[in-house]
C-alpha positions in Angstrom: 19.5 33.5 -43.4 21.0 31.1 -41.2 19.5 28.1 -43.6 21.0 29.7 -46.7 24.3 30.2 -44.9 24.4 26.3 -44.1 23.5 25.3 -47.6 26.3 27.6 -48.9 28.8 26.0 -46.7 27.5 22.6 -47.4 28.1 23.3 -51.0 31.5 24.6 -50.3 32.3 21.8 -48.3 31.3 19.4 -51.0 33.3 20.9 -53.7 36.5 21.2 -51.6 36.1 17.7 -50.4 35.7 16.4 -53.9 38.6 18.6 -55.2 41.4 16.1 -54.4 43.7 16.2 -57.6 42.7 19.8 -58.5 43.4 21.8 -55.4 46.7 21.6 -53.4 46.0 19.2 -50.7 47.0 21.5 -47.8 44.9 24.3 -48.7 42.0 21.9 -49.3 42.4 20.4 -46.1 42.6 23.8 -44.4 39.4 25.3 -45.8 37.8 22.0 -45.1 38.6 22.1 -41.5 37.6 25.8 -41.3 34.1 25.1 -42.8 33.4 22.0 -40.8 34.3 23.8 -37.6 32.0 26.7 -38.5 29.3 24.2 -39.6 29.3 22.5 -36.5 28.5 25.7 -34.6 25.5 26.3 -36.8 23.8 22.8 -36.2 22.5 23.4 -32.8 21.1 26.8 -33.5 19.3 25.7 -36.7 17.8 22.5 -35.1 16.4 24.4 -32.3 15.0 27.0 -34.8 13.1 24.3 -36.8 12.0 22.6 -33.3 10.7 25.8 -31.9 8.8 26.6 -35.2 7.2 22.9 -34.9 6.6 23.1 -31.2 2.9 24.6 -31.5 1.8 21.8 -33.8 3.6 19.3 -31.9 2.0 20.5 -28.4 -1.4 20.4 -30.4 -0.9 16.6 -31.1 -0.5 15.6 -27.3 -3.9 15.0 -25.5 -4.9 16.9 -22.2 -2.0 19.5 -22.2 -2.2 21.3 -19.0 -2.7 25.3 -19.2 0.5 27.0 -19.8 2.6 24.1 -20.4 3.2 24.8 -24.0 4.2 28.4 -23.4 6.6 27.3 -20.8 8.1 24.7 -23.1 8.5 27.4 -25.6 10.4 29.4 -23.2 12.6 26.6 -22.2 13.4 25.9 -25.9 14.2 29.5 -26.6 16.4 29.8 -23.5 18.1 26.6 -24.6 18.9 28.2 -28.0 20.5 31.2 -26.3 24.1 29.8 -25.8 24.8 28.1 -29.0 23.3 31.3 -30.7 25.8 33.6 -28.9 28.7 30.9 -29.6 28.0 31.2 -33.4 27.6 34.9 -33.4 30.9 35.3 -31.6 32.5 32.8 -34.3 31.1 34.8 -37.1 32.2 38.3 -35.8 35.6 37.1 -34.6 38.7 35.4 -35.8 37.1 32.2 -37.0 34.6 34.0 -39.4 37.5 36.0 -40.8 39.5 32.8 -41.3 36.5 31.1 -42.9 36.5 33.9 -45.7 40.0 34.3 -45.9 40.5 30.7 -46.4 37.8 30.3 -49.1 39.2 33.5 -51.0 42.5 31.6 -50.9 41.3 28.3 -52.2 39.0 30.0 -54.8 42.0 31.6 -56.6 43.1 30.2 -59.9 46.5 29.1 -58.3 46.4 29.5 -54.4 49.9 31.0 -53.4 52.1 29.0 -51.2 51.9 25.3 -50.6 52.3 22.6 -53.3 51.2 22.9 -57.0 47.6 22.3 -58.1 46.7 18.6 -58.7 47.1 16.6 -61.9 43.5 17.3 -62.8 43.8 20.9 -62.4 44.5 21.3 -66.3 41.9 18.8 -67.3 38.5 20.1 -68.9 36.5 21.1 -66.1 33.4 19.2 -67.2 35.3 15.9 -67.3 36.5 16.6 -63.6 33.1 17.5 -62.5 31.7 14.3 -64.2 34.4 12.1 -62.4 33.2 13.6 -59.1 29.6 13.1 -59.7 30.2 9.5 -60.7 32.2 8.6 -57.8 29.7 10.4 -55.4 26.8 8.3 -57.0 29.0 4.8 -56.6 29.5 6.0 -53.0 25.8 6.8 -52.4 24.9 3.4 -53.8 27.3 1.8 -51.6 25.9 3.4 -48.4 22.4 2.8 -49.5 23.0 -0.9 -50.0 24.6 -1.0 -46.3 21.7 1.0 -45.0 19.0 -1.5 -46.7 20.9 -4.6 -45.5 21.2 -3.4 -41.8 18.2 -0.9 -41.4 20.4 0.6 -38.6 19.5 4.2 -38.1 23.2 5.3 -38.3 23.7 3.7 -41.7 20.7 5.6 -42.9 22.3 8.7 -41.7 25.5 7.9 -43.4 23.6 7.6 -46.6 21.9 11.0 -45.9 25.1 12.5 -45.8 26.5 10.9 -49.0 23.2 11.5 -50.7 23.6 15.3 -49.7 27.2 15.4 -51.2 25.9 14.0 -54.3 23.2 16.3 -54.4 25.2 19.6 -53.9 27.7 18.4 -56.5 25.0 18.1 -59.0 23.6 21.5 -58.1 26.8 23.2 -57.9 28.1 22.3 -61.6 24.4 22.3 -63.0 25.2 24.9 -65.7 27.7 22.5 -67.3 24.9 20.0 -68.1 21.9 20.2 -70.3 18.5 20.7 -68.4 17.2 17.5 -70.3 19.9 15.4 -68.7 19.9 17.3 -65.3 16.3 17.2 -64.7 15.6 13.5 -64.0 18.8 13.2 -61.8 17.8 16.3 -59.6 14.1 14.9 -59.5 15.2 11.5 -58.2 17.7 12.9 -55.9 15.1 15.3 -54.6 12.5 12.6 -53.8 15.0 10.2 -52.0 16.5 13.2 -49.9 13.0 14.1 -48.3 12.4 10.7 -47.1 15.9 10.3 -45.7 16.0 13.8 -44.6 12.9 13.4 -42.6 14.1 10.5 -40.8 17.2 12.6 -39.4 15.1 15.5 -38.6 12.8 13.5 -36.4 15.8 11.8 -34.6 16.9 15.3 -33.8 13.6 16.3 -32.5 13.4 13.2 -30.4 16.8 14.2 -28.9 15.5 17.9 -28.2 12.3 16.7 -26.6 14.4 14.6 -24.3 16.6 17.5 -23.5 13.7 20.0 -22.9 12.2 17.4 -20.6 15.3 17.4 -18.4 15.4 21.0 -18.4 11.7 21.4 -17.3 12.3 18.8 -14.7 15.3 20.7 -13.4 13.1 23.9 -13.1 10.2 22.0 -11.5 7.9 22.8 -14.3 6.2 19.2 -14.1 3.4 20.1 -16.7 6.1 21.4 -19.1 8.0 18.2 -18.5 4.9 16.0 -19.2 4.2 17.7 -22.3 8.0 17.3 -23.4 7.2 13.5 -22.9 4.2 13.5 -24.9 5.9 15.3 -27.8 8.7 12.6 -27.6 6.1 10.0 -28.0 4.6 11.6 -30.9 7.7 12.1 -32.6 8.9 8.6 -31.9 5.8 7.2 -33.7 6.6 9.5 -36.7 10.1 8.3 -36.6 8.9 4.7 -36.9 6.9 5.4 -39.9 9.8 7.4 -41.7 12.2 4.7 -40.9 9.7 2.2 -42.6 9.3 4.4 -45.5 13.1 4.7 -46.2 13.3 1.0 -47.3 10.8 1.8 -50.1 12.2 5.1 -51.2 15.8 3.6 -51.5 14.2 0.8 -53.6 12.6 3.3 -56.0 15.7 5.2 -56.3 18.2 2.3 -57.0 16.8 1.0 -60.1 18.0 0.8 -63.7 16.5 4.0 -64.6 18.4 6.2 -62.2 21.6 4.5 -63.2 20.9 5.4 -66.7 20.0 8.8 -65.9 23.3 9.4 -64.1 25.3 7.8 -67.0 23.5 10.2 -69.4 24.5 13.0 -67.3 28.2 12.2 -67.0 29.2 10.5 -70.1 29.6 12.7 -73.1 
């Protein structure tokens, strides 16, 4: 459920962010800030959920694990999750959660009350506006991809991942406006690239979490669990190196004339 909530917020954030020229700027900024702050609270919980689910398999990959070390590490991870989970629950049940849905209800009305008038694109045909958004997002993604390819810096690959997600969510949010024949090749290419770029960021997060668990285990004098956390970090580091190397090939397979033709067919006419 948390994952689906995050997906819904990402889609909402993507649409609101792209809606410059349609929604009044003050309403767009307001709901954007609310969604962004709530999404930030969900990230630590979701990251730990995924990591805890992966921990048994990760532990098995580490040779010569001391008895009880895996269970101790899981307990540390579960305890680490408690504070961000409580913080998220309070936010959802309290004023922050109420404001989130109030702001979304406000911005999703045909003409939001208060503030300035809707933008110049508000009266344009919806499909034309959406195609403009998708075309701009595709152009931005290609620009981020070229930067990542040239630098091969992990931060630039992360920036590409964020741009790619925005593009993918835009395509998904307004998929019913386009024919399946034109939509299918676009979604397929986006999904394939996202799997590679997304795994890179997931592994970066797991590296950070393994380091954090190591520190917590050391602080608790659980030396076997601390050693296991270091072993997991080493395994994840090797996976990260492989995923990093695969990103170049994945991007080069995506950024080809066939992909550009598929997006052009989707957004023109």
